[in-house]
Structures are given as C-alpha cells and as structure tokens.
C-alpha positions in Angstrom: 124.7 239.7 258.3 125.6 243.2 257.2 128.8 243.9 255.2 131.0 246.8 256.3 132.9 248.3 253.4 134.5 251.6 252.7 132.9 253.2 255.8 129.4 252.1 254.9 127.2 249.2 256.2 125.3 247.2 253.6 122.4 245.3 254.8 122.0 241.7 253.6 119.7 238.8 254.2 120.8 235.7 256.2 122.6 234.3 253.1 124.5 237.5 252.2 122.3 238.8 249.4 122.0 242.6 249.4 118.8 243.9 250.8 119.0 246.9 248.4 120.3 245.8 245.0 120.8 249.5 244.1 123.7 249.7 246.5 125.7 247.2 244.4 129.1 248.2 243.0 132.0 246.5 241.3 134.1 247.2 244.4 131.4 245.7 246.7 131.2 242.5 244.5 135.0 242.2 244.7 134.8 242.5 248.5 132.1 239.9 248.7 134.1 237.5 246.6 137.3 238.2 248.6 135.4 237.4 251.8 134.6 234.0 250.2 138.3 233.5 249.2 137.7 234.2 245.6 139.3 236.7 243.3 137.0 237.7 240.4 138.5 237.1 237.0 137.4 238.5 233.6 135.5 235.2 233.2 133.6 235.8 236.5 132.7 239.3 235.3 131.4 237.9 232.0 128.8 235.8 233.9 128.1 238.6 236.4 127.4 241.1 233.7 125.1 238.7 231.8 123.2 238.2 235.1 122.9 242.0 235.7 121.8 242.6 232.1 119.2 239.9 232.3 118.0 241.3 235.7 117.8 244.8 234.2 115.6 243.6 231.4 113.3 241.2 233.2 113.6 242.2 236.9 114.3 238.6 238.0 117.4 236.5 238.2 117.5 234.0 235.4 117.2 230.3 236.1 120.5 228.4 235.5 119.2 227.0 232.2 118.5 230.5 230.9 121.8 231.8 232.2 123.6 229.1 230.2 121.6 229.9 227.1 122.5 233.6 227.4 126.2 232.8 228.0 126.2 230.6 224.9 124.8 233.4 222.8 127.2 236.0 224.1 130.3 234.0 224.8 130.2 230.9 222.7 129.4 227.2 223.3 132.6 226.4 225.3 131.3 228.7 228.1 127.6 227.6 227.9 127.5 224.7 230.3 127.1 223.9 234.0 130.6 222.5 234.6 132.1 225.8 233.4 129.9 227.8 235.7 130.6 225.6 238.6 134.3 226.1 238.0 133.8 229.8 238.4 131.2 229.7 241.2 131.8 226.4 243.1 129.2 227.3 245.8 126.5 227.2 243.0 126.5 229.4 239.9 123.0 230.8 240.4 123.3 231.6 244.1 127.0 232.7 244.3 127.0 234.6 241.0 123.7 236.4 241.8 125.1 237.4 245.2 128.2 238.9 243.6 126.0 240.6 241.0 123.9 242.2 243.7 120.7 240.5 242.6 118.1 239.0 244.9 118.3 235.3 245.7 117.0 233.4 242.6 113.6 231.8 242.9 113.9 228.1 243.4 117.3 228.4 245.0 117.6 226.5 248.2 
C-alpha cells in the first residue's frame, strides 16, 4: 500500500516496506511511525541509525542478535537486549525498526 506524503507517493510492499530505500527520509520515517500511533524518540533514532549504518556497510538488515550486539557496543549494556528493543518497537524490533529505517524486510522475518 503506497504512502502519500508531502505531495509524493512512495511505493511500498504489502507490509509497508519502501520499494525504493533511496527515497527514505527522517520525515518519512516520522510519518510512518505516526501512522502506527508511535512518536519517534531519541531512543528510537539510536536504533534506527544503527540499523541504517549497518545496512550502509553490509547491504543487509542485521539479524536481531547482531542489532543487539551493535547497540551494546555503541550505547551500552543497558540498551543491548530484546526487552528494551520491544519496548521501542512493540510490533517487532527487526521488522518495525527496519521499516522506519527505510530498509528492506529483514531475511527470516515472518
């Protein structure tokens, strides 16, 4: 289902992942989150930026275990766990966070 935002239509797959990740923007991420009833906090952005950095380096979304490891390295142990990520992204940290980050659907994500 496409997303209409700021006079432009963004194509997505059936689950809301951008068809063209190059069209991603901070504003579009905020719109996607708002449509889900979520307001992105600085903590959300920490995770989103880690996802985007990983994707820029490896051209793949990290599995949840790898995301947690990278969060621990950059943000400390208190943020390096699944419960913390599920607090931020209750619809599933890999899936929901990757969608907001403009990344393709993670492999192994159902």
